[in-house]
C-alpha positions as CSV (number, residue, x, y, z in Angstrom):
1,M,27.8,-19.6,173.6
2,L,29.9,-23.0,174.0
3,L,29.4,-26.0,171.5
4,S,30.5,-29.7,172.8
5,D,32.9,-31.3,171.3
6,R,31.0,-32.8,168.5
7,Q,29.7,-29.7,167.7
8,A,32.9,-28.3,167.1
9,R,34.0,-30.7,165.1
10,A,30.9,-30.9,163.3
11,S,31.9,-27.4,162.6
12,S,35.4,-26.9,162.1
13,P,37.1,-27.9,158.8
14,T,39.2,-31.3,158.0
15,W,40.4,-31.2,155.0
16,W,43.8,-33.7,155.4
17,G,41.9,-36.6,154.5
18,S,39.6,-34.5,151.6
19,S,39.9,-31.4,149.6
20,P,42.7,-28.6,150.8
21,P,41.6,-25.0,152.1
22,A,41.3,-22.4,149.3
23,V,44.7,-20.6,150.0
24,A,42.9,-17.3,149.9
25,A,39.1,-16.6,150.5
26,A,37.4,-16.4,146.8
27,G,36.8,-12.7,146.0
28,S,39.9,-11.9,147.7
29,A,42.8,-9.7,146.4
30,D,45.3,-11.8,147.3
31,A,42.6,-15.1,145.6
32,A,44.2,-13.7,142.1
33,H,48.0,-14.0,142.7
34,R,47.7,-17.2,145.2
35,T,48.4,-20.4,143.7
36,M,49.2,-22.8,146.5
37,V,47.7,-26.3,147.8
38,Y,48.7,-27.2,151.1
39,G,47.5,-30.8,151.6
40,L,48.8,-33.6,155.0
41,A,49.4,-36.7,154.4
42,A,50.4,-40.2,155.2
43,I,52.8,-42.6,154.1
44,D,51.9,-46.3,153.7
45,I,53.8,-49.4,154.1
46,S,54.4,-48.8,150.7
47,G,55.7,-45.6,150.2
48,R,52.7,-44.2,148.7
49,I,51.2,-40.7,149.4
50,A,47.3,-41.2,148.6
51,D,46.5,-37.3,148.3
52,R,44.7,-37.6,145.2
53,T,43.5,-33.6,146.0
54,I,47.2,-32.7,145.4
55,I,47.7,-35.4,142.3
56,R,44.8,-33.5,140.9
57,A,45.7,-30.2,141.9
58,L,48.2,-30.6,140.0
59,G,47.0,-32.3,136.6
60,W,48.6,-35.7,137.1
61,A,47.1,-38.1,135.8
62,P,47.8,-42.1,136.3
63,G,50.7,-42.6,134.1
64,T,51.9,-39.3,134.5
65,R,55.9,-39.4,134.2
66,L,57.7,-37.9,137.6
67,H,61.2,-36.3,138.7
68,I,61.6,-37.0,142.0
69,R,64.9,-35.5,144.1
70,E,65.9,-34.7,147.7
71,G,66.8,-31.5,149.1
72,S,67.9,-29.6,151.3
73,G,65.8,-32.3,153.4
74,V,62.2,-32.2,151.5
75,I,61.5,-34.5,148.6
76,V,61.0,-31.9,145.0
77,V,58.9,-33.6,142.9
78,R,58.7,-32.4,139.3
79,L,56.1,-32.9,136.1
80,D,59.0,-34.0,133.8
81,R,58.3,-35.9,130.4
82,Q,61.1,-38.2,130.4
83,G,61.1,-38.7,134.1
84,V,61.7,-42.3,135.3
85,F,59.3,-42.8,138.3
86,T,55.3,-42.3,137.1
87,V,51.9,-41.3,139.0
88,T,50.5,-45.2,140.0
89,G,47.3,-46.4,138.2
90,Q,45.7,-45.5,142.1
91,G,46.6,-41.7,141.3
92,H,49.1,-41.6,144.1
93,L,52.4,-40.8,144.4
94,H,55.0,-43.5,145.3
95,L,58.7,-42.2,147.2
96,P,61.6,-43.8,146.2
97,S,62.3,-45.8,149.2
98,A,66.2,-44.3,148.9
99,V,64.0,-40.9,148.9
100,R,62.2,-41.9,152.0
101,H,65.5,-43.4,154.1
102,W,67.6,-39.6,153.5
103,C,64.6,-38.0,154.7
104,G,63.4,-40.4,157.9
105,L,60.3,-41.2,156.3
106,T,59.1,-44.9,157.4
107,A,55.5,-46.1,157.0
108,G,52.4,-43.9,158.9
109,G,54.5,-41.1,159.2
110,R,53.1,-37.9,158.5
111,V,54.2,-35.5,155.6
112,L,53.3,-31.3,154.3
113,L,52.5,-31.2,150.8
114,A,52.8,-28.4,149.2
115,A,51.8,-27.8,145.7
116,N,53.0,-25.7,143.0
117,P,50.1,-26.4,139.8
118,P,51.6,-23.2,137.6
119,E,54.8,-25.0,137.8
120,G,53.7,-28.9,137.7
121,L,55.6,-28.7,141.3
122,L,55.0,-31.2,144.6
123,V,57.2,-30.0,147.4
124,V,57.4,-32.8,150.4
125,H,57.8,-31.3,153.8
126,P,59.0,-34.4,156.7
127,P,58.5,-33.9,160.0
128,A,62.7,-32.9,160.6
129,A,62.3,-30.3,157.9
130,L,59.1,-28.9,159.3
131,D,60.6,-29.0,162.1
132,A,63.7,-26.7,161.0
133,M,61.2,-24.1,160.2
134,V,59.0,-23.5,162.0
135,V,61.7,-23.1,164.9
136,A,63.6,-20.5,162.1
137,V,60.3,-18.7,162.1
138,H,59.6,-18.6,166.1
139,A,63.5,-17.5,166.7
140,G,63.2,-14.7,164.9
141,V,59.5,-13.8,165.8
142,L,60.5,-14.7,169.3
143,G,64.1,-12.6,169.2
144,G,65.7,-15.6,169.5
145,G,64.9,-17.0,172.5
146,Q,65.1,-14.1,173.8
147,E,62.4,-13.2,176.3
C-alpha cells in the first residue's frame, strides 16, 4: 500500500517542534535504564534555544542558574546554583556569544540537544561535532572507508 506525501507526513512523527520521541518503548526492558531525552532546535538571532520540552525534562524553570562551557566542540550546560547564566523568563536557554562563536554557531543553525535529566546536564551538539561523530561511526562500521 502506498501513502500519498500528505498521508506519510501525517503518520510520521515530527518531534523537533513539539515533544521528543521516547528513548525506549514504554514497557520495554531498556525503558527503565534510559535517561536521555533528545531534541533538535534552531538558534535564534539572540542565541536562544527555544526547546521548552528539553528544559522541562531537565526540571529547569525560568531563573534556574546554569554553568555553560564549551569543550571538545560541544556545549555543556549544567545546573549550578552559583552559575552566572539563567534560563530566560520565557523558559529558553540563552547561549553566550563567545560559546556560539567558539562552536561556529550562527542564527538559524540547528543543534542536537542531548539531555540527561537525572544529572541536570544538557549537551548541545553543533553540526561540526555531529559531523565528526558520524564520520567516526561510519569509519568503524564501514571499515575506515574500505569497501
